[in-house]
N, C-alpha and C positions, 0 to 999 in steps of 0.2 A: 577583330576591325571595327575602326571606327565608322560608320557607316554614315554619321552625319559628315567626318572629313571629307568621308571618300567621295560623296557624295557632290562635294563641290566641285571637286576635282574633275569626276565626272561630265556635270555639266559644264565647265568650263569647257573638255576638251569638246564634247558638244558643237556649242556657241562657236569656237574655232572652223571644228568641220564646218559646218554649217556656212560659216563663212567663205571659208575657201573653197564650198561645194558651188556657192551663187556665188560669185567674184565675177565679178561686170566686164572681165578681159573680153574685149573684142566688140567694145559697144568704144565710140567715140570720145565722147564726154570724160569716161573712165581713164581710156589711153590717153588722152591729151593731159589729163591732171596727173599722173602719173607722169610725163615729160615736163611738164610745166615744175611739178616738185622739185625735180633734176635740175632743172633749169637755172630754178631760183637759187637750189643750193649752192650751184656753181659759180653763179652772180655774185654770190654771198662771201662766198668762199676767196673769191678774186678779187672782190673790193672791198671787202669791209673786216677779213680775221686778218691781214697781212696791215693795212693800214690805220684797221681803228683798234683791232679787240687785241694784238698783242702790245702795241704801245699802251694801253690800259691796264695790261697785265703786271709791265713793269712797274706802271705809276701803285697800283692796290699794291704789290709785293711789296715797294719803298714804303709804303706808308704802315706797313706792317713794321717793318726792319727800322726805318731811319724816325718815325713821329712816335713820339712819347705816350703812351696812354694818357698821361700829364694831362698833356696840350689839345689832346682830343676833348677829355672828359673837360678841361678849361673851356674851351671856344665851344663843343658839339654836346657835351653831357646834362644828365636830368639837372645838373643842379647848375647848369651854366646860365650867364644874361639870356633869358629869351628870346629879347629884341634880337640882341647880337649874333645869338645862334639859328635864330627864322631868317631875318635878313641874308646872313651869308648861304645861308641853304636855301632860297628862295631865287637868289638872283646867279649861283652858281654856273647856269645856262648860257647868260651873255659871255663867257669865258669858254665853258667848253661848248663847243657846236658838233654834238654828238649824237646819234641815234639811243634808242630803248635799249639796244643790247649792250652799246660801250661804255652807257653807266654802270651797268651792274658790278664789273671789276672795281670800280670806286666805289660805290657805295658797299659792297662786300668788304673792303679793307677798312673806312671808315666805322662802320657797324660792330665788326669784332675789334674794332681797338678802342671801343666804349663811348660812341657818340649816341646820343639816349636816340630811343624808337623814332621820337615826334624828328626833330633835324636831317634825322637819317633818313625817312622817308620824304621829309622834306624835298630833300637834295635827290633823291631817286627819281621822284615826279622832275623837278624844275631842270635838272640836267638836259633832260633833250628836249622838255617844254619850251624854256628860254632860249631860244637858239634866235641871237640878235639874223643872221641872214634869215631864217626860215621866215622869222617875220618881216620884215622890208620885204621879199619876194609875196610875201602875203596879200600885204597892203598896196603893197605894183599890179597884181595880178587880181585878188581879188575884194577891191578897193579899201579903203584907207580908215571904214569903219571897222571890218571883218580883221585888218589890223592889229589895229588899237583892241580891239574885245578880247584877240589873242593874246596880245603879251600882257593886257593886264589881270584877263580871268585868268594864264599860269602863274602868273606871279600870288594872286589871292589862293588858288588853288592849293600851290606848294605848303602855304600856311596852312590854311583849313585843315589839309586834310593832314598834315604834320601832327599839329593842335589835336587832332580828332582822333590819330591814333594813338600817342601818347594819352589823351584822356582816356581813351576805352580798353588800354592794356597799363594800367599804371600802375596796378598791383606788381605784375613780373616786373616792370620797370623799378620799381621802387627795391623789389629783391635785387637785380640785377646791381644796382648802383652800391647796397649794402658790401656785397662781393668785392665789388671794384674799390671802394673804402677802405676795405681791409688789407689789400696789395700795397706791398711796400712801393717806395716811389722809385722812379727808376734813373739811373746815373744818363745826364744829358752829356753827350760827347761832342759836340760840335753846336756851334753857335746857331742861332734863329734862324740869321739871314743866309749863313751858307745852304741850310736845310732848304730855305725857302726858292734861293735861287737855281737851287737843284730840281724839288719839283716844277719849277720854271721851266727850266728847260723840257724838261721833259713832255710837261704838259707845251709849251711851242711847238716841238714835235711831233705831236698828236694832232693841234688845232691845224697847224698848215701843211703838214700832209693831206689833213682829207679838205682843204679851203677849193670850195668847189665854184667851178667857171660861171659867173654871172650874164645874165642876158648883155647887158652893154659891152662893147669892144673898148671903151675907156673910161676912166674915171679911177676913181681912189680903188674897188673890189677889184676892178679889171688889172688894175697895176699890180696888187697885192698876188693875184693868181698865177700871174705873167712870171714874178719873180717868187713862187713860194715855194720853189726843189731849194732855191737861193738860200731860203730865208732858213727852211726847214733846214738847213745844211750846218747852215752859221750855229742854231742851237743843238746839233750834234757836234759841232767841234768845242762847242762851249761843255756841254754835260761831260764831253772825253778829259778835256780837262780838270774839272771838278774830280774827276773819276780820280785823277793821279794826285790831283794837291792837297786834295781832301778828306777823298776816301783812302788812301792809299795803295790801289792799286797798281803792279805793275806796267811800270810805263811803256817796256817792251813789247807785251802783252796788247794792252789799247791800239799801238803805234802798227802792231800787227794785223790789226783789225781794221784800221783806217786804211791802213794804205792801198787794201785792193777794194775796196768801199769806193777810196777816189777813183782807182783805175778804172771800176767798172762806170762811173760816171760820166768821165772824160770818152770812153772809148765807146759808152752807150747811152748818150744824152737826150735819146728819145724814148727809151725805155727805165725812167728813174726807178721804178718800183724792184729791179733788180739789184739797184745797188741800196737801194731802203734795205730791202729783204735781206742781203748781204750784209749790214750793219748791224741787224739786231741778232744775224745768226751769230754773227763773231760779237756782242754785247753776252749774248747767252753764254756762249765759251767760253769767255773771261769774266764772267760773274761764278758760270759753274764750278770753274777751276778753282776760284779764291778762297781761301782758307778762314777770311776775318770774315766783315759784313758782306760783300760781296756774292759769298757764298749762301752765305742766311738772305739776300736780298731775292739771289737765281732761285733759293728754296721757295721762298714764300709765292715767289711769280707762281712758280708750275705750280702748287700747290691751287692758285686760283685757278688755273689755266683748265686740270686736270676735272676743276668741280665743273666750269662754267661752259665751256667750249662743246663738248659733248652734246649738253643738252642744247643749246644754241640751236647747231646744227640741226637735231632732231625737229626741234620746234620750227625752223625755218623752212624746212622736205615738209611736215603737215602743214603747213600757210599754205604753199606753196600749192599741194594738191590740192587744197580749198578754194583757195582766191586766186590759185594764177599768179601772175606777173602782169603788169600796168601794159595794158591792150592785150591781153590774152586771157582765154576761160580757164577755170579749174570747176570742182567738182561744181559750185554754187555759181550759177551764171549770174553774169555780173547786169541782166537786166532785171534780177530779183530786189538785186542792192540797190538799182536807180528807181524801182518802183517804190519797195519802201518807203525811201528816205525822202519822198515827193510832199512837199509841202512845210506844213509847220507843225504839227500836231505833238502829241505827246507819246506818241505812235512812235511818231518818223525821228524824235530827237531820240529817244529810248533807241531806238533799232542804228542809228550811228552813233550813239557812244559803246551799244554795246560792239557792234562790229570793228568800230573803230579799235576798241581794245583789246578785240584780239588780233589783227591782221598786224601784218609788218611791212612799218614804211619807214626807208632807208633815208636819212636826214635830205630833206628840200622837196623828197618826190611826195609829200602827201598835198600840195598847191598842184600839180597839172592834176593828180588824179581826182582831188576837188575841184578843178576847174573842167572838169570833163562830167561830171555825175551832175554839176549845177547846168551845164550847159540841155541833159537830158532830165531837168524837172526837179530838183534837189533845192530844197529852201535852205533859206543863209542860217536858220536857225537849228537844222541838222550840222551845216557845212560847219558852224564854228562847233557845236557840239564833238564833233568828229576829228576837227583840229585840235581840240582839250583834251581828248580821248586817247588820240592814235596815238601820235609821236611819243608819247609817253609808257603807252603801255604795249604787248605783242604779245603773244603767243609764248614764244621760245623767251623773252624776259618773266613770264608766271611762272615756269619751270625752275628758272636759273632763282628766281625770287623767294620761291617754295622752300628750295635747299636753305634760303642765307636765313628767312625768318617763320617757317613751319606754316602750316597750311592753312591753320587759322588767323594769323595775320594777312598771308596775301590773299587771302578772300575777304577780307576787310578795306583791307588795301584795294581792289579792283573795284568792289560795289562803290567805295565814296568816288573813285574815279569816274564812275559809269553815272553813279545818282548826279553829281554836281554836274557833270558835262551837261547830263541829260536837263535840268535845270537850267542853268545856262544859256544854253540852246533855246528850251521856250522862252525864257526871257531877253533875247536878243531877236527872237523870231517877230516877237510882240510888236519891239518898237521897229524895228528894221527891215523885217521880211516883206 
């Protein structure tokens, strides 16, 4: 008998037993934390999985099937023009109004297709960080200097983090490039403009289906919000036509999906999520039963869903237990957080960056959270630090990034975000605190 190996099993069993034996069931905080964990994962499933993640999985799957590796390497690969590669990656969030979880399938898609580690991680950070609506909301509620600092900091962060990742892991990147360069060139099946419009239609569905309600009831943002489902439907119709005429999918199959969705939209105008869900169920059936590119598209999308979704739900469950929801308590008391981020000290900025990196923020929710914390004494420096670290990272996203990049690269990426957010908070606090 291998006593060393069996001893480890014994210690594990003892640890699990003691954890169960002393489980604080019955105490108010623990019981409430368990309830909050399930509340948060329920809210996440209702608000983010269908509207955000499902479209993102299909976009990521499409990247793997319809975008040639040569194209990705030309614009985002290790040998691509650095100004172009990092410029595109750094401003991607102005188009994608997504959270730290929704960006993951898109990041995994471009990285696996040959994007360099630097541009890919710049995209991973910038996607949720440079959200135009969130920056405008930040400027209106927390002050223009905070909004400007967030916008400038997010763009600079994405480039610096991407360049740092590329330099730190340059040997691995060279080896990856050598393998990619040895691969034969892929045949281009359709013009670039067709592929671009196809992706634009899917991104349009993702963006407008998730368009948040603005504070004002008038103006451009309010008008777009009022018409969001009509605009989303327009992009969906365009996508359907492209699938028929450019991707050779059977017209009767696409029509069989579109008709029930249209009927549901007319019968249930106040419940657009039902028709939206029906549309993606139909798209799944159409693509899964297609023997050509559509089948490959579904298979690629399903691969991302299997890899990412379970980890995200587990991560959201844990985050809910630890920190609860907005206005509700988890295991960690909110007053501890408020006390730790008071003033503009190094410790306060580091804690804000560290806590923000592990917390889960849905798109736009970070602003009211910070408004409450600042009302309880949070300094402006830690507030900016949390804004720069929080929306771009979360415990759920870390679990997924680990499966794509590996533990070493994930740790370095997280550390870079926390360190830079801390430094930025310190400098901002010195001048504006």
